[in-house]
CHARMM-style PDB file with segment names, atoms N, HN, CA, C and O in Angstrom:
ATOM      1  N   MET     1     -12.626 -96.639  15.122  1.00  0.00      PROA
ATOM      2  CA  MET     1     -12.098 -97.336  16.165  1.00  0.00      PROA
ATOM      3  C   MET     1     -10.708 -96.156  16.275  1.00  0.00      PROA
ATOM      4  O   MET     1     -10.072 -95.771  15.294  1.00  0.00      PROA
ATOM      5  N   ASP     2     -10.483 -95.779  17.536  1.00  0.00      PROA
ATOM      6  HN  ASP     2     -10.999 -96.091  18.333  1.00  0.00      PROA
ATOM      7  CA  ASP     2      -9.327 -94.817  17.742  1.00  0.00      PROA
ATOM      8  C   ASP     2      -7.936 -95.660  17.630  1.00  0.00      PROA
ATOM      9  O   ASP     2      -7.815 -96.857  17.891  1.00  0.00      PROA
ATOM     10  N   GLU     3      -6.937 -94.796  17.196  1.00  0.00      PROA
ATOM     11  HN  GLU     3      -7.036 -93.824  16.984  1.00  0.00      PROA
ATOM     12  CA  GLU     3      -5.841 -95.226  16.989  1.00  0.00      PROA
ATOM     13  C   GLU     3      -4.798 -95.083  18.351  1.00  0.00      PROA
ATOM     14  O   GLU     3      -4.748 -94.061  19.036  1.00  0.00      PROA
ATOM     15  N   TYR     4      -4.033 -96.234  18.586  1.00  0.00      PROA
ATOM     16  HN  TYR     4      -4.073 -97.064  18.029  1.00  0.00      PROA
ATOM     17  CA  TYR     4      -3.082 -95.942  19.802  1.00  0.00      PROA
ATOM     18  C   TYR     4      -1.735 -96.449  19.710  1.00  0.00      PROA
ATOM     19  O   TYR     4      -1.494 -97.358  18.915  1.00  0.00      PROA
ATOM     20  N   GLN     5      -0.898 -95.992  20.387  1.00  0.00      PROA
ATOM     21  HN  GLN     5      -1.094 -95.254  21.033  1.00  0.00      PROA
ATOM     22  CA  GLN     5       0.555 -96.428  20.365  1.00  0.00      PROA
ATOM     23  C   GLN     5       1.020 -96.373  21.735  1.00  0.00      PROA
ATOM     24  O   GLN     5       0.603 -95.525  22.524  1.00  0.00      PROA
ATOM     25  N   TRP     6       1.997 -97.382  22.079  1.00  0.00      PROA
ATOM     26  HN  TRP     6       2.335 -98.071  21.438  1.00  0.00      PROA
ATOM     27  CA  TRP     6       2.602 -97.422  23.548  1.00  0.00      PROA
ATOM     28  C   TRP     6       3.993 -96.379  23.315  1.00  0.00      PROA
ATOM     29  O   TRP     6       4.801 -96.346  22.387  1.00  0.00      PROA
ATOM     30  N   ILE     7       3.907 -95.653  24.427  1.00  0.00      PROA
ATOM     31  HN  ILE     7       3.251 -95.679  25.181  1.00  0.00      PROA
ATOM     32  CA  ILE     7       5.248 -94.753  24.404  1.00  0.00      PROA
ATOM     33  C   ILE     7       6.404 -95.474  24.652  1.00  0.00      PROA
ATOM     34  O   ILE     7       6.411 -96.280  25.583  1.00  0.00      PROA
ATOM     35  N   LYS     8       7.575 -95.273  23.826  1.00  0.00      PROA
ATOM     36  HN  LYS     8       7.570 -94.618  23.070  1.00  0.00      PROA
ATOM     37  CA  LYS     8       8.673 -95.868  24.005  1.00  0.00      PROA
ATOM     38  C   LYS     8       9.655 -94.785  24.740  1.00  0.00      PROA
ATOM     39  O   LYS     8       9.576 -93.565  24.595  1.00  0.00      PROA
ATOM     40  N   CYS     9      10.478 -95.395  25.455  1.00  0.00      PROA
ATOM     41  HN  CYS     9      10.542 -96.386  25.573  1.00  0.00      PROA
ATOM     42  CA  CYS     9      11.427 -94.761  26.276  1.00  0.00      PROA
ATOM     43  C   CYS     9      12.435 -93.861  25.467  1.00  0.00      PROA
ATOM     44  O   CYS     9      13.032 -94.392  24.530  1.00  0.00      PROA
ATOM     45  N   PRO    10      12.642 -92.665  25.732  1.00  0.00      PROA
ATOM     46  CA  PRO    10      13.488 -91.877  24.764  1.00  0.00      PROA
ATOM     47  C   PRO    10      14.990 -92.142  25.048  1.00  0.00      PROA
ATOM     48  O   PRO    10      15.892 -91.735  24.316  1.00  0.00      PROA
ATOM     49  N   VAL    11      15.163 -92.830  26.130  1.00  0.00      PROA
ATOM     50  HN  VAL    11      14.430 -93.161  26.725  1.00  0.00      PROA
ATOM     51  CA  VAL    11      16.688 -93.207  26.538  1.00  0.00      PROA
ATOM     52  C   VAL    11      17.008 -94.603  25.628  1.00  0.00      PROA
ATOM     53  O   VAL    11      17.797 -94.648  24.684  1.00  0.00      PROA
ATOM     54  N   CYS    12      16.273 -95.625  26.100  1.00  0.00      PROA
ATOM     55  HN  CYS    12      15.632 -95.588  26.866  1.00  0.00      PROA
ATOM     56  CA  CYS    12      16.507 -96.962  25.654  1.00  0.00      PROA
ATOM     57  C   CYS    12      15.789 -97.409  24.413  1.00  0.00      PROA
ATOM     58  O   CYS    12      16.303 -98.204  23.626  1.00  0.00      PROA
ATOM     59  N   GLY    13      14.828 -96.990  24.279  1.00  0.00      PROA
ATOM     60  HN  GLY    13      14.411 -96.344  24.918  1.00  0.00      PROA
ATOM     61  CA  GLY    13      13.795 -97.162  23.043  1.00  0.00      PROA
ATOM     62  C   GLY    13      12.846 -98.369  23.356  1.00  0.00      PROA
ATOM     63  O   GLY    13      12.160 -98.765  22.414  1.00  0.00      PROA
ATOM     64  N   LYS    14      12.720 -99.013  24.583  1.00  0.00      PROA
ATOM     65  HN  LYS    14      13.277 -98.692  25.349  1.00  0.00      PROA
ATOM     66  CA  LYS    14      11.841 -99.889  24.843  1.00  0.00      PROA
ATOM     67  C   LYS    14      10.488 -99.365  25.266  1.00  0.00      PROA
ATOM     68  O   LYS    14      10.346 -98.209  25.665  1.00  0.00      PROA
ATOM     69  N   ASN    15       9.498-100.231  25.173  1.00  0.00      PROA
ATOM     70  HN  ASN    15       9.613-101.170  24.849  1.00  0.00      PROA
ATOM     71  CA  ASN    15       8.079 -99.841  25.440  1.00  0.00      PROA
ATOM     72  C   ASN    15       7.976 -99.518  27.053  1.00  0.00      PROA
ATOM     73  O   ASN    15       8.605-100.170  27.887  1.00  0.00      PROA
ATOM     74  N   THR    16       7.206 -98.558  27.340  1.00  0.00      PROA
ATOM     75  HN  THR    16       6.695 -98.028  26.662  1.00  0.00      PROA
ATOM     76  CA  THR    16       6.852 -98.417  28.507  1.00  0.00      PROA
ATOM     77  C   THR    16       5.515 -98.907  28.861  1.00  0.00      PROA
ATOM     78  O   THR    16       4.961 -99.594  28.003  1.00  0.00      PROA
ATOM     79  N   ARG    17       4.805 -98.659  30.107  1.00  0.00      PROA
ATOM     80  HN  ARG    17       5.255 -98.101  30.804  1.00  0.00      PROA
ATOM     81  CA  ARG    17       3.539 -99.131  30.448  1.00  0.00      PROA
ATOM     82  C   ARG    17       2.413 -98.005  30.157  1.00  0.00      PROA
ATOM     83  O   ARG    17       1.291 -98.035  30.661  1.00  0.00      PROA
ATOM     84  N   VAL    18       2.860 -97.051  29.307  1.00  0.00      PROA
ATOM     85  HN  VAL    18       3.772 -97.027  28.897  1.00  0.00      PROA
ATOM     86  CA  VAL    18       1.718 -95.940  29.042  1.00  0.00      PROA
ATOM     87  C   VAL    18       1.268 -96.117  27.606  1.00  0.00      PROA
ATOM     88  O   VAL    18       2.102 -96.423  26.754  1.00  0.00      PROA
ATOM     89  N   LYS    19       0.226 -95.973  27.350  1.00  0.00      PROA
ATOM     90  HN  LYS    19      -0.452 -95.724  28.042  1.00  0.00      PROA
ATOM     91  CA  LYS    19      -0.356 -96.124  26.064  1.00  0.00      PROA
ATOM     92  C   LYS    19      -1.164 -94.826  25.663  1.00  0.00      PROA
ATOM     93  O   LYS    19      -1.997 -94.337  26.427  1.00  0.00      PROA
ATOM     94  N   LEU    20      -0.878 -94.308  24.445  1.00  0.00      PROA
ATOM     95  HN  LEU    20      -0.201 -94.705  23.825  1.00  0.00      PROA
ATOM     96  CA  LEU    20      -1.345 -92.922  23.998  1.00  0.00      PROA
ATOM     97  C   LEU    20      -2.445 -93.294  23.002  1.00  0.00      PROA
ATOM     98  O   LEU    20      -2.261 -94.223  22.215  1.00  0.00      PROA
ATOM     99  N   MET    21      -3.601 -92.583  23.016  1.00  0.00      PROA
ATOM    100  HN  MET    21      -3.751 -91.829  23.656  1.00  0.00      PROA
ATOM    101  CA  MET    21      -4.795 -92.631  22.052  1.00  0.00      PROA
ATOM    102  C   MET    21      -4.393 -91.419  20.893  1.00  0.00      PROA
ATOM    103  O   MET    21      -3.429 -90.681  21.104  1.00  0.00      PROA
ATOM    104  N   ASP    22      -4.933 -91.336  20.092  1.00  0.00      PROA
ATOM    105  HN  ASP    22      -5.715 -91.935  19.921  1.00  0.00      PROA
ATOM    106  CA  ASP    22      -4.664 -90.361  18.959  1.00  0.00      PROA
ATOM    107  C   ASP    22      -5.004 -89.004  19.414  1.00  0.00      PROA
ATOM    108  O   ASP    22      -4.422 -88.100  18.814  1.00  0.00      PROA
ATOM    109  N   ASP    23      -5.854 -88.658  20.383  1.00  0.00      PROA
ATOM    110  HN  ASP    23      -6.327 -89.393  20.870  1.00  0.00      PROA
ATOM    111  CA  ASP    23      -6.289 -87.473  20.871  1.00  0.00      PROA
ATOM    112  C   ASP    23      -5.625 -86.991  22.172  1.00  0.00      PROA
ATOM    113  O   ASP    23      -5.864 -85.918  22.726  1.00  0.00      PROA
ATOM    114  N   THR    24      -4.773 -87.915  22.575  1.00  0.00      PROA
ATOM    115  HN  THR    24      -4.579 -88.787  22.125  1.00  0.00      PROA
ATOM    116  CA  THR    24      -4.057 -87.668  24.092  1.00  0.00      PROA
ATOM    117  C   THR    24      -3.142 -86.483  23.842  1.00  0.00      PROA
ATOM    118  O   THR    24      -2.509 -86.317  22.800  1.00  0.00      PROA
ATOM    119  N   GLU    25      -3.129 -85.641  24.936  1.00  0.00      PROA
ATOM    120  HN  GLU    25      -3.643 -85.775  25.783  1.00  0.00      PROA
ATOM    121  CA  GLU    25      -2.223 -84.563  25.061  1.00  0.00      PROA
ATOM    122  C   GLU    25      -1.738 -84.668  26.454  1.00  0.00      PROA
ATOM    123  O   GLU    25      -2.501 -84.889  27.395  1.00  0.00      PROA
ATOM    124  N   LEU    26      -0.418 -84.501  26.581  1.00  0.00      PROA
ATOM    125  HN  LEU    26       0.202 -84.322  25.817  1.00  0.00      PROA
ATOM    126  CA  LEU    26       0.246 -84.604  28.126  1.00  0.00      PROA
ATOM    127  C   LEU    26       1.187 -83.320  28.242  1.00  0.00      PROA
ATOM    128  O   LEU    26       1.892 -82.955  27.301  1.00  0.00      PROA
ATOM    129  N   LYS    27       1.146 -82.722  29.365  1.00  0.00      PROA
ATOM    130  HN  LYS    27       0.573 -83.019  30.130  1.00  0.00      PROA
ATOM    131  CA  LYS    27       2.014 -81.570  29.588  1.00  0.00      PROA
ATOM    132  C   LYS    27       2.823 -82.007  30.929  1.00  0.00      PROA
ATOM    133  O   LYS    27       2.210 -82.436  31.907  1.00  0.00      PROA
ATOM    134  N   HSD    28       4.103 -81.884  30.916  1.00  0.00      PROA
ATOM    135  HN  HSD    28       4.601 -81.536  30.122  1.00  0.00      PROA
ATOM    136  CA  HSD    28       4.979 -82.096  32.155  1.00  0.00      PROA
ATOM    137  C   HSD    28       4.714 -83.497  32.829  1.00  0.00      PROA
ATOM    138  O   HSD    28       4.620 -83.643  34.048  1.00  0.00      PROA
ATOM    139  N   PHE    29       4.595 -84.584  31.834  1.00  0.00      PROA
ATOM    140  HN  PHE    29       4.671 -84.465  30.844  1.00  0.00      PROA
ATOM    141  CA  PHE    29       4.101 -85.855  32.374  1.00  0.00      PROA
ATOM    142  C   PHE    29       5.582 -86.612  32.662  1.00  0.00      PROA
ATOM    143  O   PHE    29       6.525 -86.588  31.870  1.00  0.00      PROA
ATOM    144  N   PRO    30       5.575 -87.301  33.990  1.00  0.00      PROA
ATOM    145  CA  PRO    30       6.782 -88.010  34.324  1.00  0.00      PROA
ATOM    146  C   PRO    30       6.648 -89.463  33.821  1.00  0.00      PROA
ATOM    147  O   PRO    30       5.840 -90.263  34.294  1.00  0.00      PROA
ATOM    148  N   LEU    31       7.417 -89.703  32.932  1.00  0.00      PROA
ATOM    149  HN  LEU    31       8.073 -89.053  32.548  1.00  0.00      PROA
ATOM    150  CA  LEU    31       7.505 -91.048  32.195  1.00  0.00      PROA
ATOM    151  C   LEU    31       8.705 -91.897  32.911  1.00  0.00      PROA
ATOM    152  O   LEU    31       9.869 -91.497  32.919  1.00  0.00      PROA
ATOM    153  N   PHE    32       8.345 -92.922  33.416  1.00  0.00      PROA
ATOM    154  HN  PHE    32       7.399 -93.248  33.410  1.00  0.00      PROA
ATOM    155  CA  PHE    32       9.353 -93.800  34.008  1.00  0.00      PROA
ATOM    156  C   PHE    32       9.562 -95.077  33.220  1.00  0.00      PROA
ATOM    157  O   PHE    32       8.609 -95.797  32.922  1.00  0.00      PROA
ATOM    158  N   CYS    33      10.874 -95.368  32.867  1.00  0.00      PROA
ATOM    159  HN  CYS    33      11.648 -94.783  33.110  1.00  0.00      PROA
ATOM    160  CA  CYS    33      11.191 -96.508  32.155  1.00  0.00      PROA
ATOM    161  C   CYS    33      11.553 -97.574  33.324  1.00  0.00      PROA
ATOM    162  O   CYS    33      12.271 -97.182  34.244  1.00  0.00      PROA
ATOM    163  N   ARG    34      11.122 -98.784  33.315  1.00  0.00      PROA
ATOM    164  HN  ARG    34      10.540 -99.102  32.567  1.00  0.00      PROA
ATOM    165  CA  ARG    34      11.514 -99.687  34.318  1.00  0.00      PROA
ATOM    166  C   ARG    34      12.781-100.577  33.784  1.00  0.00      PROA
ATOM    167  O   ARG    34      13.444-101.231  34.588  1.00  0.00      PROA
ATOM    168  N   LYS    35      13.015-100.569  32.694  1.00  0.00      PROA
ATOM    169  HN  LYS    35      12.476-100.037  32.041  1.00  0.00      PROA
ATOM    170  CA  LYS    35      13.982-101.279  32.159  1.00  0.00      PROA
ATOM    171  C   LYS    35      15.429-100.568  32.378  1.00  0.00      PROA
ATOM    172  O   LYS    35      16.352-101.164  32.932  1.00  0.00      PROA
ATOM    173  N   CYS    36      15.541 -99.207  31.881  1.00  0.00      PROA
ATOM    174  HN  CYS    36      14.791 -98.722  31.431  1.00  0.00      PROA
ATOM    175  CA  CYS    36      16.733 -98.373  32.213  1.00  0.00      PROA
ATOM    176  C   CYS    36      16.777 -97.448  33.447  1.00  0.00      PROA
ATOM    177  O   CYS    36      17.681 -96.672  33.757  1.00  0.00      PROA
ATOM    178  N   ARG    37      15.585 -97.697  34.105  1.00  0.00      PROA
ATOM    179  HN  ARG    37      14.851 -98.327  33.853  1.00  0.00      PROA
ATOM    180  CA  ARG    37      15.503 -96.967  35.324  1.00  0.00      PROA
ATOM    181  C   ARG    37      15.645 -95.234  35.158  1.00  0.00      PROA
ATOM    182  O   ARG    37      16.215 -94.555  36.013  1.00  0.00      PROA
ATOM    183  N   THR    38      15.082 -94.706  34.019  1.00  0.00      PROA
ATOM    184  HN  THR    38      14.620 -95.257  33.325  1.00  0.00      PROA
ATOM    185  CA  THR    38      15.234 -93.460  33.866  1.00  0.00      PROA
ATOM    186  C   THR    38      13.842 -92.738  34.051  1.00  0.00      PROA
ATOM    187  O   THR    38      12.788 -93.320  33.796  1.00  0.00      PROA
ATOM    188  N   GLU    39      13.890 -91.589  34.455  1.00  0.00      PROA
ATOM    189  HN  GLU    39      14.747 -91.116  34.662  1.00  0.00      PROA
ATOM    190  CA  GLU    39      12.672 -90.760  34.514  1.00  0.00      PROA
ATOM    191  C   GLU    39      12.780 -89.690  33.423  1.00  0.00      PROA
ATOM    192  O   GLU    39      13.847 -89.090  33.291  1.00  0.00      PROA
ATOM    193  N   CYS    40      11.795 -89.437  32.683  1.00  0.00      PROA
ATOM    194  HN  CYS    40      10.929 -89.924  32.790  1.00  0.00      PROA
ATOM    195  CA  CYS    40      11.797 -88.174  31.706  1.00  0.00      PROA
ATOM    196  C   CYS    40      10.614 -87.431  32.023  1.00  0.00      PROA
ATOM    197  O   CYS    40       9.616 -88.015  32.447  1.00  0.00      PROA
ATOM    198  N   ILE    41      10.644 -86.144  31.847  1.00  0.00      PROA
ATOM    199  HN  ILE    41      11.455 -85.670  31.504  1.00  0.00      PROA
ATOM    200  CA  ILE    41       9.490 -85.330  31.913  1.00  0.00      PROA
ATOM    201  C   ILE    41       9.265 -85.012  30.501  1.00  0.00      PROA
ATOM    202  O   ILE    41      10.124 -84.433  29.837  1.00  0.00      PROA
ATOM    203  N   ILE    42       8.087 -85.390  30.004  1.00  0.00      PROA
ATOM    204  HN  ILE    42       7.389 -85.860  30.544  1.00  0.00      PROA
ATOM    205  CA  ILE    42       7.580 -85.262  28.399  1.00  0.00      PROA
ATOM    206  C   ILE    42       6.461 -84.243  28.350  1.00  0.00      PROA
ATOM    207  O   ILE    42       5.823 -83.837  29.322  1.00  0.00      PROA
ATOM    208  N   ASN    43       6.312 -83.894  27.103  1.00  0.00      PROA
ATOM    209  HN  ASN    43       6.830 -84.224  26.314  1.00  0.00      PROA
ATOM    210  CA  ASN    43       4.933 -83.372  26.748  1.00  0.00      PROA
ATOM    211  C   ASN    43       4.708 -84.130  25.291  1.00  0.00      PROA
ATOM    212  O   ASN    43       5.596 -84.343  24.466  1.00  0.00      PROA
ATOM    213  N   VAL    44       3.448 -84.450  25.183  1.00  0.00      PROA
ATOM    214  HN  VAL    44       2.726 -84.277  25.853  1.00  0.00      PROA
ATOM    215  CA  VAL    44       2.947 -85.065  24.029  1.00  0.00      PROA
ATOM    216  C   VAL    44       1.762 -84.437  23.444  1.00  0.00      PROA
ATOM    217  O   VAL    44       0.917 -83.918  24.173  1.00  0.00      PROA
ATOM    218  N   LYS    45       1.648 -84.455  22.134  1.00  0.00      PROA
ATOM    219  HN  LYS    45       2.335 -84.877  21.542  1.00  0.00      PROA
ATOM    220  CA  LYS    45       0.472 -83.945  21.279  1.00  0.00      PROA
ATOM    221  C   LYS    45       0.514 -84.604  19.998  1.00  0.00      PROA
ATOM    222  O   LYS    45       1.515 -84.463  19.296  1.00  0.00      PROA
ATOM    223  N   GLN    46      -0.469 -85.314  19.609  1.00  0.00      PROA
ATOM    224  HN  GLN    46      -1.282 -85.428  20.180  1.00  0.00      PROA
ATOM    225  CA  GLN    46      -0.779 -86.015  18.302  1.00  0.00      PROA
ATOM    226  C   GLN    46       0.367 -86.977  18.214  1.00  0.00      PROA
ATOM    227  O   GLN    46       0.950 -86.874  17.135  1.00  0.00      PROA
ATOM    228  N   PHE    47       0.849 -87.848  18.988  1.00  0.00      PROA
ATOM    229  HN  PHE    47       0.376 -87.932  19.864  1.00  0.00      PROA
ATOM    230  CA  PHE    47       2.038 -88.769  18.915  1.00  0.00      PROA
ATOM    231  C   PHE    47       3.370 -88.110  18.755  1.00  0.00      PROA
ATOM    232  O   PHE    47       4.370 -88.757  18.444  1.00  0.00      PROA
ATOM    233  N   LYS    48       3.378 -86.914  18.952  1.00  0.00      PROA
ATOM    234  HN  LYS    48       2.565 -86.389  19.204  1.00  0.00      PROA
ATOM    235  CA  LYS    48       4.657 -86.173  18.892  1.00  0.00      PROA
ATOM    236  C   LYS    48       5.201 -85.869  20.266  1.00  0.00      PROA
ATOM    237  O   LYS    48       4.546 -85.115  20.985  1.00  0.00      PROA
ATOM    238  N   ILE    49       6.542 -86.478  20.778  1.00  0.00      PROA
ATOM    239  HN  ILE    49       7.073 -87.091  20.193  1.00  0.00      PROA
ATOM    240  CA  ILE    49       6.689 -86.549  22.090  1.00  0.00      PROA
ATOM    241  C   ILE    49       8.174 -85.551  22.126  1.00  0.00      PROA
ATOM    242  O   ILE    49       9.150 -85.609  21.378  1.00  0.00      PROA
ATOM    243  N   GLU    50       7.947 -84.785  23.116  1.00  0.00      PROA
ATOM    244  HN  GLU    50       7.154 -84.737  23.724  1.00  0.00      PROA
ATOM    245  CA  GLU    50       9.073 -83.701  23.467  1.00  0.00      PROA
ATOM    246  C   GLU    50       9.540 -84.009  24.676  1.00  0.00      PROA
ATOM    247  O   GLU    50       8.757 -84.085  25.623  1.00  0.00      PROA
ATOM    248  N   VAL    51      10.892 -84.234  24.831  1.00  0.00      PROA
ATOM    249  HN  VAL    51      11.528 -84.173  24.062  1.00  0.00      PROA
ATOM    250  CA  VAL    51      11.596 -84.439  26.016  1.00  0.00      PROA
ATOM    251  C   VAL    51      12.124 -83.222  26.636  1.00  0.00      PROA
ATOM    252  O   VAL    51      12.978 -82.537  26.073  1.00  0.00      PROA
ATOM    253  N   LEU    52      11.587 -82.912  27.891  1.00  0.00      PROA
ATOM    254  HN  LEU    52      10.893 -83.468  28.348  1.00  0.00      PROA
ATOM    255  CA  LEU    52      12.050 -81.625  28.548  1.00  0.00      PROA
ATOM    256  C   LEU    52      13.140 -81.845  29.564  1.00  0.00      PROA
ATOM    257  O   LEU    52      13.956 -80.965  29.837  1.00  0.00      PROA
ATOM    258  N   GLU    53      13.134 -83.103  30.149  1.00  0.00      PROA
ATOM    259  HN  GLU    53      12.471 -83.818  29.927  1.00  0.00      PROA
ATOM    260  CA  GLU    53      14.088 -83.421  31.331  1.00  0.00      PROA
ATOM    261  C   GLU    53      14.440 -84.910  31.348  1.00  0.00      PROA
ATOM    262  O   GLU    53      13.564 -85.752  31.148  1.00  0.00      PROA
ATOM    263  N   LYS    54      15.729 -85.248  31.589  1.00  0.00      PROA
ATOM    264  HN  LYS    54      16.440 -84.565  31.752  1.00  0.00      PROA
ATOM    265  CA  LYS    54      16.040 -86.793  31.796  1.00  0.00      PROA
ATOM    266  C   LYS    54      16.901 -86.801  33.133  1.00  0.00      PROA
ATOM    267  O   LYS    54      17.734 -85.966  33.484  1.00  0.00      PROA
ATOM    268  N   ARG    55      16.518 -87.876  33.745  1.00  0.00      PROA
ATOM    269  HN  ARG    55      15.841 -88.554  33.460  1.00  0.00      PROA
ATOM    270  CA  ARG    55      17.479 -88.098  34.966  1.00  0.00      PROA
ATOM    271  C   ARG    55      17.370 -89.452  35.468  1.00  0.00      PROA
ATOM    272  O   ARG    55      16.255 -89.932  35.671  1.00  0.00      PROA
ATOM    273  N   LYS    56      18.533 -90.174  35.707  1.00  0.00      PROA
ATOM    274  HN  LYS    56      19.439 -89.784  35.542  1.00  0.00      PROA
ATOM    275  CA  LYS    56      18.775 -91.508  35.967  1.00  0.00      PROA
ATOM    276  C   LYS    56      18.600 -91.734  37.419  1.00  0.00      PROA
ATOM    277  O   LYS    56      19.310 -91.126  38.221  1.00  0.00      PROA
ATOM    278  N   LEU    57      17.680 -92.589  37.809  1.00  0.00      PROA
ATOM    279  HN  LEU    57      17.104 -93.083  37.158  1.00  0.00      PROA
ATOM    280  CA  LEU    57      17.302 -93.059  39.276  1.00  0.00      PROA
ATOM    281  C   LEU    57      18.234 -94.170  39.680  1.00  0.00      PROA
ATOM    282  O   LEU    57      18.516 -95.177  39.031  1.00  0.00      PROA
ATOM    283  N   GLU    58      18.700 -93.774  40.972  1.00  0.00      PROA
ATOM    284  HN  GLU    58      18.471 -92.955  41.500  1.00  0.00      PROA
ATOM    285  CA  GLU    58      19.618 -94.828  41.410  1.00  0.00      PROA
ATOM    286  C   GLU    58      18.901 -95.621  42.565  1.00  0.00      PROA
ATOM    287  O   GLU    58      18.039 -95.073  43.251  1.00  0.00      PROA
ATOM    288  N   LYS    59      19.247 -96.809  42.741  1.00  0.00      PROA
ATOM    289  HN  LYS    59      19.947 -97.255  42.183  1.00  0.00      PROA
ATOM    290  CA  LYS    59      18.398 -97.883  43.475  1.00  0.00      PROA
ATOM    291  C   LYS    59      18.891 -97.563  45.028  1.00  0.00      PROA
ATOM    292  OT1 LYS    59      18.439 -98.219  45.967  1.00  0.00      PROA
TER     293      LYS     59
END
């Protein structure tokens, strides 16, 4: 069975709605946190998350 993890927001630390499998790779992925309303551009490889850019979205 494949291993998986939920991506946590790099700003507030809460779970997002995105799940990663152990072989998932993302490049320049726009991750949105609905709790702190922040969008981060991330790269992911083998559950290692690298944050490229953060920006707070206003309502």
